[in-house]
C-alpha positions in Angstrom: 85.9 139.3 52.3 83.2 141.1 54.2 82.7 141.1 58.0 79.6 138.8 57.7 81.6 136.4 55.6 84.4 136.3 58.2 81.8 135.7 61.0 80.3 132.9 59.0 83.7 131.3 58.4 84.6 131.6 62.0 81.4 129.8 62.9 82.2 127.0 60.5 85.7 126.6 61.9 84.2 126.5 65.4 81.9 123.7 64.5 84.7 121.6 63.2 85.8 118.6 65.3 89.1 119.1 67.1 92.2 117.6 65.5 92.7 114.0 66.7 96.1 112.3 66.4 96.7 108.6 66.1 99.5 106.2 65.8 99.7 102.5 64.8 100.6 99.6 66.9 104.0 98.3 66.1 104.5 95.6 68.8 102.4 93.8 71.4 103.5 91.7 74.4 101.8 90.3 77.5 102.2 93.5 79.4 102.2 96.4 77.0 102.2 97.6 73.4 104.4 99.9 71.3 102.8 102.6 69.2 104.6 104.3 66.4 103.9 107.8 65.1 102.9 109.5 68.5 106.4 110.2 69.9 106.3 113.9 69.1 102.8 114.5 70.4 102.3 112.0 73.3 103.3 112.7 76.9 103.9 110.2 79.7 100.5 109.6 81.4 98.5 110.4 78.2 95.5 108.2 77.4 95.2 106.2 74.2 92.0 104.7 72.7 93.1 101.5 70.9 90.7 100.2 68.2 91.3 96.5 67.5 89.8 95.4 64.3 86.5 93.6 64.9 86.6 94.2 68.6 85.4 96.9 71.1 87.9 99.7 71.7 90.0 99.7 74.9 91.9 102.4 76.9 95.6 102.4 77.4 98.1 104.8 79.1 101.5 105.9 77.9 104.1 104.8 80.4 107.3 105.4 78.4 108.6 107.3 75.3 111.6 106.6 73.1 112.1 108.6 70.0 108.9 108.4 67.8 107.6 105.4 69.8 105.3 105.3 72.8 105.1 102.4 75.2 101.6 101.9 76.6 99.8 99.6 79.0 96.1 98.8 78.7 93.5 99.3 81.5 91.5 96.1 80.5 92.5 93.0 78.7 94.7 93.3 75.7 93.2 90.3 73.9 92.6 90.9 70.2 95.1 93.8 69.8 97.1 93.3 66.6 100.0 95.0 64.9 98.7 97.8 62.6 95.7 98.7 64.8 95.1 102.4 65.4 95.7 104.0 68.8 94.1 107.5 69.1 95.4 110.1 71.5 92.6 110.9 73.9 92.1 114.0 76.0 92.0 113.5 79.8 88.4 113.7 80.9 88.9 114.3 84.6 86.4 113.6 87.4 84.1 116.0 89.3 83.5 114.7 92.8 80.9 116.5 94.9 78.3 116.1 97.5 76.3 113.9 95.2 79.1 111.3 95.4 78.5 110.7 99.1 77.0 107.3 99.8 78.1 106.0 96.4 80.6 103.4 95.1 82.6 104.2 92.0 85.3 102.6 90.0 88.8 103.8 89.1 87.4 106.1 86.5 84.8 107.7 88.8 81.9 105.8 87.1 79.2 104.5 89.5 79.2 100.7 90.1 75.5 100.5 90.8 74.4 101.8 87.4 72.5 104.8 88.8 73.3 108.4 87.6 76.0 110.2 89.6 75.7 113.9 90.3 79.0 115.6 89.6 80.5 118.6 91.5 81.6 121.9 90.0 85.4 121.4 89.9 87.6 118.9 88.1 89.8 116.9 90.5 93.3 116.1 89.3 94.4 112.5 89.7 98.0 113.4 90.1 98.6 116.6 92.1 101.2 118.1 94.3 100.5 118.4 98.0 100.0 121.8 99.7 103.3 123.7 100.0 105.3 122.3 103.0 105.9 125.8 104.5 102.2 126.7 104.4 100.7 123.6 105.9 99.3 123.7 109.4 100.6 121.5 112.2 98.6 118.4 113.3 95.3 119.4 114.9 93.6 118.1 118.0 93.1 114.5 119.0 90.1 112.8 117.3 87.5 110.7 118.9 87.6 107.2 117.4 85.3 105.1 119.7 88.2 102.7 120.4 89.8 103.2 123.8 93.3 102.2 122.7 93.3 104.8 119.9 91.9 107.5 122.1 94.8 107.0 124.6 97.8 104.9 123.8 97.8 105.4 120.0 95.9 108.7 119.4 94.9 109.9 115.9 95.2 113.6 115.5 93.5 115.7 112.9 95.6 115.7 109.7 97.7 112.7 110.9 98.6 109.9 108.5 99.1 106.4 110.1 99.6 103.0 108.7 98.0 99.7 109.7 100.6 97.0 109.3 99.0 93.6 109.2 99.0 90.2 107.6 95.8 88.7 106.1 92.9 87.7 108.4 93.8 89.7 111.5 91.0 92.2 111.5 92.4 95.0 109.3 89.2 95.6 107.4 87.1 95.6 110.5 89.3 98.1 112.1 89.1 100.3 109.0 85.3 100.1 109.2 85.5 101.1 112.9 87.4 104.2 111.9 85.0 104.9 109.1 82.0 104.8 111.6 83.7 106.3 114.7 86.3 108.9 113.8 85.1 112.5 113.8 85.1 113.7 110.2 82.8 115.5 107.7 83.4 113.0 104.8 85.0 109.5 104.7 86.7 108.4 101.5 87.5 104.7 101.2 89.8 103.3 98.6 89.7 99.5 98.1 92.7 98.6 96.0 93.0 95.0 94.6 90.4 93.4 96.8 88.4 90.4 95.8 85.0 91.3 94.3 83.2 89.4 97.0 85.1 91.2 99.7 84.3 94.6 98.3 80.6 93.9 98.5 80.9 92.4 102.0 82.9 95.4 103.2 80.3 97.8 101.9 77.1 95.9 103.0 78.3 94.3 106.2 81.6 95.7 107.5 80.9 99.4 106.7 77.1 99.1 106.7 74.4 101.6 106.0 75.6 103.9 108.9 79.1 104.1 107.6 78.0 104.7 104.0 75.9 107.8 105.0 79.0 110.0 104.9 81.3 107.8 102.7 82.5 107.6 99.1 84.0 104.2 98.2 86.4 103.8 95.3 87.0 100.1 94.3 89.4 98.4 91.9 89.2 94.6 92.2 92.0 92.1 92.1 91.3 91.1 88.5 91.7 94.6 87.1 94.9 95.9 85.5 97.7 97.4 87.5 96.9 100.8 85.9 93.3 100.6 87.2 94.5 99.7 90.7 97.0 102.6 90.7 94.5 105.0 89.4 91.9 104.0 92.0 94.4 105.0 94.8 95.0 108.3 93.0 91.2 108.9 92.5 90.4 108.2 96.2 93.1 110.7 97.2 91.8 113.2 94.6 88.2 112.9 96.0 89.5 113.6 99.5 91.4 116.6 98.2 88.3 118.0 96.5 86.3 117.9 99.7 89.4 119.2 101.7 89.6 122.2 99.3 86.0 123.0 100.2 87.0 123.3 103.8 85.9 119.9 105.0 87.7 117.5 107.4 88.1 114.3 105.4 89.0 110.8 106.7 90.8 108.9 103.9 91.0 105.1 104.4 93.2 103.3 101.7 93.4 99.5 101.6 96.1 98.9 100.7 99.4 100.8 100.0 101.0 97.4 99.3 98.7 96.7 96.4 99.3 100.2 95.1 103.0 99.6 95.2 102.7 96.3 93.5 100.6 97.9 90.7 103.3 100.6 90.3 105.9 97.9 90.1 104.2 96.2 87.2 103.8 99.5 85.4 107.4 100.6 86.0 108.8 97.3 84.9 106.7 97.4 81.7 108.0 100.9 81.1 111.6 99.5 81.2 112.7 100.4 84.7 115.1 98.0 86.2 114.0 96.0 89.3 116.1 96.4 92.5 115.0 95.6 96.0 112.9 92.4 95.8 111.9 93.3 92.3 110.6 96.8 93.3 112.1 99.4 91.0 113.7 102.5 92.6 110.7 104.7 91.7 108.5 102.8 94.1 109.6 104.7 97.2 108.9 108.0 95.5 105.5 106.8 94.3 104.4 105.7 97.8 105.7 108.9 99.4 104.0 111.1 96.8 100.7 109.3 97.4 100.7 109.6 101.2 102.1 113.2 101.2 99.0 114.4 99.5 97.1 113.7 102.7 97.6 115.6 105.9 96.9 119.1 107.2 95.8 121.7 104.6 96.9 125.2 104.0 95.1 128.5 104.2 91.3 128.0 104.1 91.6 124.3 103.2 90.3 121.6 105.5 92.5 118.6 106.5 92.8 115.0 105.4 93.4 112.5 108.2 94.5 109.3 106.6 94.8 105.6 107.5 96.7 103.4 105.1 96.8 99.6 105.4 100.1 97.8 104.7 100.1 94.1 104.1 103.1 92.4 105.8 103.6 88.7 104.9 104.7 86.8 108.0 104.7 90.0 110.1 107.9 91.1 108.4 108.0 94.8 109.2 111.3 95.1 107.2 109.9 94.1 103.8 110.3 96.9 101.2 106.8 98.4 101.1 106.4 98.3 104.9 109.8 100.0 105.3 108.9 102.7 102.7 105.5 103.4 104.2 106.7 103.5 107.8 109.2 106.2 106.9 106.6 108.3 105.1 103.8 108.2 107.8 103.1 109.9 111.1 102.7 106.6 113.0 102.3 102.9 112.6 100.0 100.4 114.2 101.0 96.7 114.1 98.2 94.1 114.1 99.6 90.8 115.5 98.3 87.5 114.3 99.0 85.8 117.7 96.8 88.4 119.4 94.0 87.8 116.9 94.2 84.1 117.3 93.5 84.3 121.0 90.4 86.4 120.2 91.3 89.9 121.1 90.2 92.6 118.6 91.5 95.0 117.5 94.6 92.8 117.6 97.0 95.8 118.2 100.5 95.1 119.4 100.8 98.2 121.5 104.5 97.7 122.2 105.4 97.7 118.5 103.0 100.5 117.6 103.7 104.3 117.6 101.7 107.4 117.2 103.8 110.4 116.3 101.1 112.8 117.5 102.3 112.1 121.1 103.2 113.7 123.4 101.8 116.9 121.9 98.1 115.9 121.6 97.8 114.7 125.3 98.1 116.5 128.6 100.9 115.9 131.1 98.6 113.7 133.2 97.5 111.7 130.2 101.1 111.3 129.0 102.0 109.9 132.4 99.2 107.3 132.2 100.3 106.4 128.7 103.9 106.0 129.7 103.1 103.9 132.7 100.8 101.6 130.6 103.5 101.1 128.0 106.1 100.3 130.7 103.9 97.7 132.2 103.0 96.1 128.8 106.7 95.9 127.9 107.7 94.6 131.3 105.1 91.8 131.2 106.0 90.8 127.6 109.7 90.5 128.7 109.0 88.3 131.6 106.0 86.4 130.1 107.9 83.1 129.3 109.1 82.9 132.9 105.6 83.6 134.3 104.0 80.9 132.1 106.7 78.3 133.1 106.5 79.2 136.8 110.1 80.4 137.0 109.3 83.9 138.1 109.0 84.4 141.9 106.5 87.0 143.0 108.1 89.8 145.1 111.4 89.7 143.2 110.7 93.0 141.4 107.9 95.3 142.4 107.7 96.8 138.9 107.3 93.3 137.4 104.8 92.4 140.0 102.6 95.4 139.0 103.0 94.5 135.3 101.9 90.9 136.0 99.0 92.0 138.2 97.5 94.4 135.7 98.3 92.5 132.5 94.8 91.0 132.1 93.1 94.4 132.7 95.4 96.2 130.2 94.8 93.5 127.6 91.0 93.9 128.0 91.4 97.7 127.8 93.1 97.4 124.4 89.8 95.9 123.1 87.5 98.3 124.9 85.2 100.9 123.2 84.3 104.2 124.7 82.4 107.4 124.0 85.3 109.9 124.2 88.8 110.4 125.4 87.8 111.2 128.9 86.1 107.9 129.3 89.0 106.1 127.6 91.5 107.6 130.0 89.3 106.7 133.0 89.3 103.1 131.7 93.0 103.1 131.4 93.5 104.5 134.9 91.2 101.7 136.2 93.2 99.1 134.3 96.4 100.3 135.8 95.0 100.1 139.3 93.4 96.7 138.8 94.3 94.0 141.3 95.7 90.7 140.3 92.9 88.2 139.4 
């Protein structure tokens, strides 16, 4: 065969479609399906394109393998899937976040939710990725301006820090996240809305976040009616988008609402894959899934930027010991508790300062600032200890000078916790004034 013939043959081979593998559906239940014939080729996490007869195709993900069989869950509804239908092994497409994504809202697959074209970036972002090497990561950076006096002083947020907002429903969690999105110093804001009601997603974007907040934000949304796979992927995608901007040297603020719904989605996937439930039906892998997600945020390494992250955690009945809250608290660099009783008396943000901790202290504050913070915390704790006696008239003024000071400044410190400010200097001035306020 001559050289031109070989060239022509090579051209023909190059134009052939790549080999595609498929299996056949062997069993279907309410949560997943079993595919025969792909066990040797499929890998956990691979995508399948299922083609039900007479119905539109749907996407599924391989969640477990056993011999020649693959166990998969679908991203949408599994209605119409039948035994014998084909399931094609699909290559991972990946997403390419870039500057054109800023100001846009996308779904768990990176597709725009407004129907307009989306300008992709140059690099593919991996949904599941290891964090920067621990030995190469920078320490936490400087304290960030938030626009909220309590978070500029008592509960500071440092560059690269990861904190949790622990709250029940209806106590101002979404509003506080929007305050961070508008007020925290950052180049890009990435918001992940996981398992929210569709109406709330639109309300958060249009009203809570608003046009000002959207100017530097990318929003990833997976609504409550979507599959657990889509909710889990939305959390991974939001993190991957933040990593893409971080790798370009930007400081990114990542807001994820919520870790609880991510953990619940992981629980459904893990149980469908055959993992045994343990603590309150959460399988053992949940703790690793939560830790792996939040560890991807934080300080970068080398020429990377940083990801400062705020994760909301839903706590039913303010139970800080429930499994997901306990997992998240151990993995994060601080926790902020929003208290329903404080919200019900009209003070927002409804932060319970006594039960909240920022692990960026004392390093990110000066000696004088730390002294003010310590004194404010002492007085808040002292007043809360004696509050029942004060309200019932059992406490006699003058019995304890420290308690007298705590009672005298309680109203001013409570008002300070809801105050807004331009910078940390103004916030500390407000705190000093609250500590010296006379009894009213």
